[in-house]
Every structure is written in C-alpha cells, then in structure tokens.
C-alpha positions as CSV (number, residue, x, y, z in Angstrom):
1,M,69.2,-58.8,99.9
2,A,71.4,-58.7,96.8
3,A,68.8,-56.5,95.1
4,S,68.7,-54.1,98.0
5,L,72.5,-53.8,97.9
6,A,72.5,-53.4,94.1
7,A,69.9,-50.7,94.2
8,G,71.7,-48.8,96.9
9,S,68.9,-49.2,99.4
10,D,71.5,-50.9,101.6
11,V,75.2,-50.4,101.9
12,G,75.9,-53.2,104.5
13,L,73.5,-55.5,106.3
14,S,72.8,-58.7,108.0
15,F,69.7,-60.8,108.2
16,C,69.0,-63.9,110.3
17,A,66.0,-66.1,111.0
18,T,65.5,-68.9,113.5
19,I,62.7,-71.5,113.5
20,E,62.2,-73.9,116.4
21,G,65.5,-72.7,117.9
22,E,67.5,-73.5,114.8
23,T,69.2,-70.8,112.7
24,V,67.8,-71.4,109.2
25,V,69.0,-68.2,107.5
26,D,72.2,-66.2,108.3
27,L,73.1,-63.7,105.6
28,W,75.4,-60.7,105.4
29,G,76.8,-58.6,102.7
30,G,77.9,-55.2,101.4
31,H,80.3,-52.8,103.2
32,A,80.8,-51.6,106.7
33,D,81.5,-48.0,105.6
34,A,80.1,-45.4,103.3
35,A,83.2,-45.3,101.2
36,K,82.9,-49.1,100.7
37,T,86.5,-49.9,101.7
38,R,85.6,-52.4,104.4
39,P,83.6,-55.5,103.5
40,W,80.7,-56.4,105.9
41,Q,81.9,-59.7,107.3
42,A,80.4,-62.5,109.3
43,D,81.4,-60.9,112.6
44,T,80.7,-57.3,111.7
45,I,78.6,-55.6,114.3
46,V,76.8,-52.2,114.4
47,N,74.9,-49.9,116.7
48,V,71.2,-50.9,116.4
49,Y,69.6,-48.0,118.3
50,S,66.2,-48.9,119.8
51,T,66.4,-52.6,118.9
52,T,68.6,-52.5,122.1
53,K,65.4,-51.9,124.0
54,T,64.4,-55.6,123.4
55,M,67.5,-56.8,125.1
56,T,66.8,-54.5,128.1
57,A,63.2,-55.9,128.2
58,L,64.5,-59.4,128.0
59,T,66.8,-58.8,130.9
60,A,63.8,-57.5,133.0
61,L,61.6,-60.5,131.9
62,L,64.4,-62.8,133.1
63,L,64.5,-61.2,136.5
64,A,60.8,-61.1,136.8
65,D,60.7,-64.8,135.9
66,R,63.0,-65.6,138.8
67,G,60.9,-63.7,141.2
68,D,63.4,-60.9,141.7
69,L,61.3,-58.2,140.0
70,D,57.6,-57.6,140.2
71,F,56.2,-55.6,137.2
72,A,53.1,-54.6,139.2
73,A,55.2,-53.1,142.0
74,P,55.8,-49.5,142.4
75,V,59.2,-48.5,141.0
76,A,59.9,-46.9,144.4
77,R,60.0,-50.3,146.0
78,Y,63.3,-50.8,144.3
79,W,64.4,-47.2,143.8
80,P,63.1,-45.1,146.7
81,E,64.2,-41.8,145.4
82,F,61.9,-42.3,142.3
83,A,58.8,-41.6,144.4
84,A,59.6,-37.9,144.3
85,N,57.2,-35.5,142.6
86,G,54.1,-37.7,142.7
87,K,55.7,-40.8,141.1
88,D,55.0,-43.1,144.1
89,G,52.3,-44.9,142.1
90,V,54.3,-45.4,138.9
91,T,54.9,-49.2,138.4
92,V,57.7,-51.1,136.7
93,A,55.1,-52.1,134.1
94,H,54.6,-48.4,133.3
95,L,58.3,-48.1,132.5
96,M,58.3,-51.3,130.4
97,S,55.3,-49.9,128.3
98,H,56.3,-46.3,127.7
99,S,53.5,-45.0,129.8
100,A,55.3,-43.6,132.8
101,G,55.2,-39.9,131.7
102,L,58.9,-39.6,131.6
103,S,59.6,-39.7,127.9
104,G,62.5,-37.1,128.2
105,W,64.3,-34.9,130.6
106,E,63.0,-31.6,131.9
107,A,66.5,-30.3,132.6
108,P,68.7,-29.5,129.6
109,I,71.1,-32.3,128.8
110,T,73.6,-33.2,126.1
111,T,74.6,-36.4,124.3
112,E,77.7,-36.6,126.6
113,D,75.3,-36.8,129.6
114,F,74.2,-40.2,128.3
115,Y,77.6,-41.5,129.5
116,D,76.9,-40.3,133.1
117,W,74.5,-42.9,134.5
118,D,74.1,-41.4,137.9
119,K,73.3,-37.9,136.4
120,V,70.6,-39.0,134.0
121,T,68.9,-41.5,136.4
122,S,68.9,-38.9,139.3
123,L,67.3,-36.3,137.1
124,L,64.5,-38.8,136.1
125,A,64.0,-39.8,139.7
126,A,63.5,-36.2,140.7
127,Q,61.3,-35.2,137.8
128,A,57.5,-34.9,137.8
129,P,55.7,-36.9,135.1
130,W,54.6,-35.0,132.0
131,W,51.3,-36.8,131.8
132,Q,49.3,-39.1,134.2
133,P,51.3,-42.3,134.4
134,G,49.4,-45.2,132.9
135,S,46.9,-43.0,131.0
136,A,48.6,-42.9,127.5
137,P,51.6,-44.3,125.7
138,G,54.4,-41.9,124.8
139,Y,57.6,-43.4,123.4
140,H,60.4,-43.2,126.0
141,A,63.0,-43.1,123.3
142,I,66.1,-42.8,125.4
143,T,64.8,-42.6,129.0
144,Q,63.3,-46.1,129.1
145,G,66.6,-47.8,129.1
146,Y,67.9,-45.8,132.1
147,L,64.6,-46.2,134.0
148,V,64.4,-50.0,133.6
149,G,68.2,-50.2,133.9
150,E,68.2,-48.5,137.2
151,V,65.5,-50.8,138.5
152,V,67.7,-53.7,137.4
153,R,70.7,-52.2,139.1
154,R,68.8,-51.6,142.4
155,T,67.5,-55.2,142.2
156,T,70.8,-57.0,141.4
157,G,73.6,-54.7,142.4
158,K,74.9,-54.9,138.9
159,S,74.5,-52.7,135.8
160,L,72.0,-53.8,133.2
161,G,74.8,-54.4,130.7
162,T,76.5,-56.6,133.1
163,V,73.4,-58.7,133.9
164,F,72.6,-59.0,130.3
165,R,76.1,-60.1,129.5
166,E,76.4,-62.6,132.3
167,E,72.9,-64.0,132.3
168,I,72.0,-63.9,128.6
169,A,74.7,-63.1,126.0
170,E,77.5,-65.2,127.4
171,P,75.4,-68.3,128.2
172,L,74.2,-68.2,124.6
173,G,77.5,-67.2,123.0
174,A,75.8,-64.2,121.5
175,D,77.7,-61.3,120.0
176,F,75.5,-58.4,121.4
177,H,76.8,-55.8,123.8
178,I,75.3,-53.1,125.9
179,G,78.6,-51.4,126.7
180,L,81.1,-52.5,124.0
181,P,84.7,-53.4,125.0
182,A,87.3,-51.3,123.2
183,S,88.8,-54.6,121.9
184,E,85.8,-55.0,119.6
185,D,85.9,-51.6,118.0
186,H,87.6,-52.8,114.9
187,R,84.5,-54.9,114.0
188,V,82.0,-52.1,114.2
189,A,80.4,-50.8,111.0
190,D,79.9,-47.1,110.6
191,L,76.3,-45.9,110.6
192,I,75.4,-43.8,107.6
193,P,73.0,-41.0,108.7
194,P,69.5,-40.8,107.2
195,P,68.3,-37.9,105.2
196,E,67.5,-35.0,107.5
197,M,63.9,-35.0,108.6
198,T,61.8,-32.0,109.5
199,I,59.7,-32.6,112.6
200,D,56.4,-30.8,113.1
201,F,56.1,-30.8,116.9
202,T,52.6,-31.5,118.2
203,G,53.2,-30.1,121.6
204,D,55.7,-29.4,124.4
205,V,56.1,-33.1,125.4
206,H,56.8,-34.1,121.8
207,R,59.4,-31.4,121.4
208,K,61.2,-31.9,124.7
209,T,61.4,-35.7,124.1
210,L,63.0,-35.4,120.7
211,V,65.3,-32.3,120.9
212,N,66.8,-32.5,124.4
213,P,69.2,-33.6,123.1
214,G,68.6,-34.2,119.4
215,I,69.9,-37.4,117.8
216,D,73.6,-37.2,116.8
217,V,74.4,-40.2,114.7
218,S,78.1,-39.3,114.6
219,A,78.3,-40.0,118.4
220,T,77.8,-43.7,117.7
221,G,81.3,-43.7,116.2
222,T,83.0,-42.7,119.4
223,R,84.5,-44.8,122.1
224,A,82.5,-42.9,124.7
225,W,79.2,-43.9,123.1
226,R,80.2,-47.5,122.4
227,G,81.6,-48.1,125.8
228,A,78.7,-46.5,127.7
229,E,75.6,-48.5,128.8
230,I,72.8,-46.7,126.9
231,P,70.2,-49.5,127.3
232,A,67.5,-47.9,125.0
233,A,69.8,-47.0,122.1
234,G,73.4,-48.0,122.5
235,G,73.5,-51.7,121.9
236,T,76.0,-53.1,119.3
237,G,75.4,-56.5,117.5
238,N,74.3,-58.1,114.3
239,A,71.2,-59.9,113.0
240,R,72.5,-63.2,114.1
241,S,73.0,-62.2,117.7
242,V,69.6,-60.5,117.8
243,A,67.7,-63.4,116.3
244,E,69.5,-66.1,118.3
245,I,69.0,-64.3,121.6
246,H,65.3,-63.8,121.0
247,A,64.9,-67.4,120.1
248,L,64.5,-67.7,123.8
249,L,61.2,-65.9,123.7
250,A,60.1,-67.7,120.5
251,N,60.7,-71.1,122.1
252,G,59.4,-70.9,125.5
253,G,62.6,-69.9,127.3
254,V,65.0,-72.3,125.6
255,A,67.8,-71.3,123.2
256,K,71.0,-73.1,122.3
257,G,69.8,-76.0,124.4
258,K,69.7,-73.9,127.5
259,R,66.6,-73.0,129.5
260,L,66.9,-69.4,130.8
261,L,63.2,-68.5,131.3
262,S,60.0,-70.4,131.8
263,E,57.3,-70.5,129.2
264,A,55.0,-68.3,131.3
265,G,57.9,-65.8,131.8
266,C,58.3,-65.5,128.1
267,R,54.6,-65.0,127.5
268,K,54.5,-62.1,129.9
269,A,55.8,-60.0,127.0
270,L,52.5,-60.6,125.2
271,E,50.4,-59.0,127.9
272,L,48.9,-55.8,126.6
273,Q,49.8,-52.9,128.9
274,I,48.5,-49.9,127.0
275,A,47.1,-49.0,123.6
276,G,46.4,-45.7,121.8
277,T,48.0,-43.1,119.7
278,D,51.6,-42.7,120.9
279,M,52.2,-39.2,122.0
280,I,55.7,-39.1,120.6
281,L,55.5,-41.4,117.6
282,G,52.0,-40.1,116.6
283,V,50.8,-43.5,115.4
284,P,48.4,-46.1,116.9
285,I,50.4,-48.5,119.0
286,R,49.9,-51.4,121.4
287,Y,52.6,-52.1,124.0
288,G,53.1,-55.3,125.7
289,M,55.6,-55.8,128.4
290,G,58.6,-54.2,126.8
291,F,57.7,-54.9,123.2
292,G,55.3,-53.8,120.5
293,L,52.3,-56.0,119.8
294,P,50.5,-56.5,116.4
295,S,48.1,-53.6,115.5
296,E,46.4,-52.0,112.5
297,L,49.7,-50.2,111.9
298,V,51.8,-53.3,112.1
299,P,49.6,-56.3,111.0
300,L,51.5,-59.6,111.6
301,P,50.4,-63.0,110.4
302,N,50.3,-64.6,113.9
303,P,48.7,-63.0,117.0
304,N,51.3,-64.1,119.5
305,T,54.0,-62.0,118.0
306,I,56.1,-59.2,119.6
307,F,58.6,-56.9,117.9
308,W,60.5,-53.7,118.0
309,G,62.9,-51.8,115.8
310,G,65.6,-49.1,115.9
311,Y,66.1,-45.6,114.5
312,G,67.4,-46.1,110.9
313,G,65.9,-49.5,110.2
314,S,67.0,-52.4,112.4
315,L,64.3,-54.8,113.5
316,I,63.4,-57.9,115.4
317,I,60.2,-59.9,115.1
318,I,59.5,-62.7,117.6
319,D,56.7,-65.0,116.5
320,M,55.8,-67.3,119.4
321,D,53.1,-69.2,117.3
322,A,55.6,-70.1,114.5
323,R,58.4,-70.3,117.1
324,A,60.5,-68.1,114.9
325,T,62.6,-65.0,115.0
326,F,63.6,-62.6,112.2
327,S,66.2,-59.9,112.5
328,Y,67.5,-57.3,110.1
329,V,70.4,-55.0,111.0
330,M,72.1,-52.5,108.6
331,N,74.3,-49.4,108.5
332,R,72.6,-47.2,105.9
333,M,69.9,-45.5,107.9
334,E,66.4,-44.4,106.8
335,V,64.3,-41.8,108.7
336,G,62.0,-44.2,110.7
337,L,62.5,-44.2,114.5
338,T,61.4,-47.9,114.9
339,G,62.3,-49.8,111.7
340,D,61.5,-49.3,108.0
341,P,60.1,-51.3,105.0
342,R,63.4,-52.8,103.9
343,S,63.3,-55.4,106.6
344,F,59.7,-56.4,105.8
345,A,60.6,-57.4,102.3
346,L,63.0,-60.0,103.7
347,I,60.8,-61.1,106.5
348,G,57.7,-61.3,104.2
349,A,59.6,-63.7,102.0
350,M,60.4,-65.8,105.0
351,W,56.7,-65.9,106.2
352,M,55.6,-66.8,102.6
353,A,58.2,-69.6,102.4
354,M,57.1,-71.0,105.8
355,A,53.4,-70.9,104.8
356,A,54.2,-72.7,101.5
357,G,56.4,-75.2,103.2
C-alpha cells in the first residue's frame, strides 16, 4: 500500500481483509482529496460505484432467504406494471444476473433523473427488452439497482436503502450507506476522475447503455447524488465496511456474532445464472446470483468465490472456501468499469500469506 501511494498509483485508499469472521487487516492511508490537504482517516468513506451492487444483491439474498422473494418468479408477480412490452416472463434472477435485456433506458435521461426513483423505474417497467431475456449477459451498469430495488420496495414496502440499513448495516455496525445522510458529508473523500477513455461502440445496445447518460464523476461530489438511493452505483463506504458486511457470505450467514442468513441462502450467490461474452463489457463473464463468478478472465484460487468491483477500481472478493473477504476502496480512479489491477496486488499478497501460513 505504501508503495502504491509513493508511486502515485493511489492518492487515498483503504484495504481490509477478514478471515473466519475476524478482521485481520484494516489499513488506510494517503489523502481524501487531489490537492492532498485532507488526510484519509480511519472513518473516511467514498463513493464506490458498482461495488454498491454487491450490497443490493446481498439485500435481495436476505429477502429470498426469508422466503419473501423468489428469484425464479416473474418480476411482474411483485411489480405488475413490469409485465408491459413482453416482459411477463422476465424473472428476478434475470435482474440479478444482468440478463434481463434492460441494460439502459430507451428514453433520453440525465444524471439528475437518477434522483427520481419513480421516473426511472416507471420508464424501465414500460420499456421493451433490447434482447431476449435470459439469452445473453449484458451489464446493467445503472439499471440493475433500480430494477432489483423496485422489487425490494414492492416486496417490503420500504426502499432498498432503508432495508439495507435496517436489516444489514445497522445490525453489523457497518459504515456503508445507500443514500448518505448529509451529516456524514464531511467524511467523504473526493473521487479523482480517471483518464478520459475512448469507447468504440460495438452496437446500438452498447452505445445506449453507456452514453444515456454518460458517467459524470463530478456528480458524486454533490448532495443530490450522495443522498439519493442509486443502488447500482451510489453507495458510500470504505474497505472495512465492505469486507465486514460481506463476511456474512464468507461465513455461512454469520458476522459480528449475528446470524442474518442461512448457509444455503448465502450459497445461492454461487449458482451460475448465465455465462458468455458480456454485451456491454465485451469480455467473457460468468454471473451468479448478483455477483461475478471465477472465469478465464478472473481466475481465483478457490472455486466457491464471488466478487464484483466498481468503476475506477474498488473491489470486493468473497472466498467461501477460505471463509475470507478482501476489499479495496480508493479515490484515484483508473478506467476500468469493474475494478483494476491495484487491488489484486494487495489481495494476491493476502492469498500467498494464507497459503504459506
């Protein structure tokens, strides 16, 4: 970590690892802003972009484990309006595995529309799929959170951020927020945008997914973004909170001495839903129930491992065989949409130490 900071690969970061439910590594360092005027402290938090999706998936897994949500059921069972335009056969599992054919919005929208839950979910409910649901993976970069979140809202009567807070974050004393209170703004690190990347669009679906709207990193510094519930990209936390929450999945449903899920409920995440070249990411991928699974692209030491990362570099890996979690969160962004190599240097060192020990 010190080497990464010294080389300028990182400006500010945190890294955390848990084994058997115990936090064995909890590191932070650097600065919370590009000008390096604010030290990154123990309680510094930052927007983690798509690492937020893992918290949304965990919330859905919790409801399914209780019998309140059936992944095999049509989405329309919970959200009747969703059946419009030939989507009556789309299942909750399709939403969880980026295979529902709704990777973006057909109608033009803006970043500000992300703050209007009813608008963006109503548009998705009315929209026709862009490809046959269940036939291919296509990363639902922003839409997945609203889709799963609306199913959660219809099931529980509460917003996804509220269910996550009441049922997961607060019982575990975890500092992760989907909808950040204004009282916590002073602890938030500034994201430093990555180098501009040129995208060669491979088709209309690819283009519509990534440019309607395009990504505006500066929005993450606004109260509107932080306070909104954007369950695929708007979560705020640090490596400690991400690793300690997902210790639930690594340890059969128990974390901080509390059982929130059954072992079987946790292992639902490992069930392969779809595999193939992702239509948006353009790489071979295997999706379980809400998480990525090991593949040729992401070879991991143990087979019963799930993961996901966020635009710019944040990452969580949950190794159910080693009963371990590893999380990296930072503010200096790289161009990757779902993590980048900086985190693997730290995580690789942990796996080597575990193997040696």
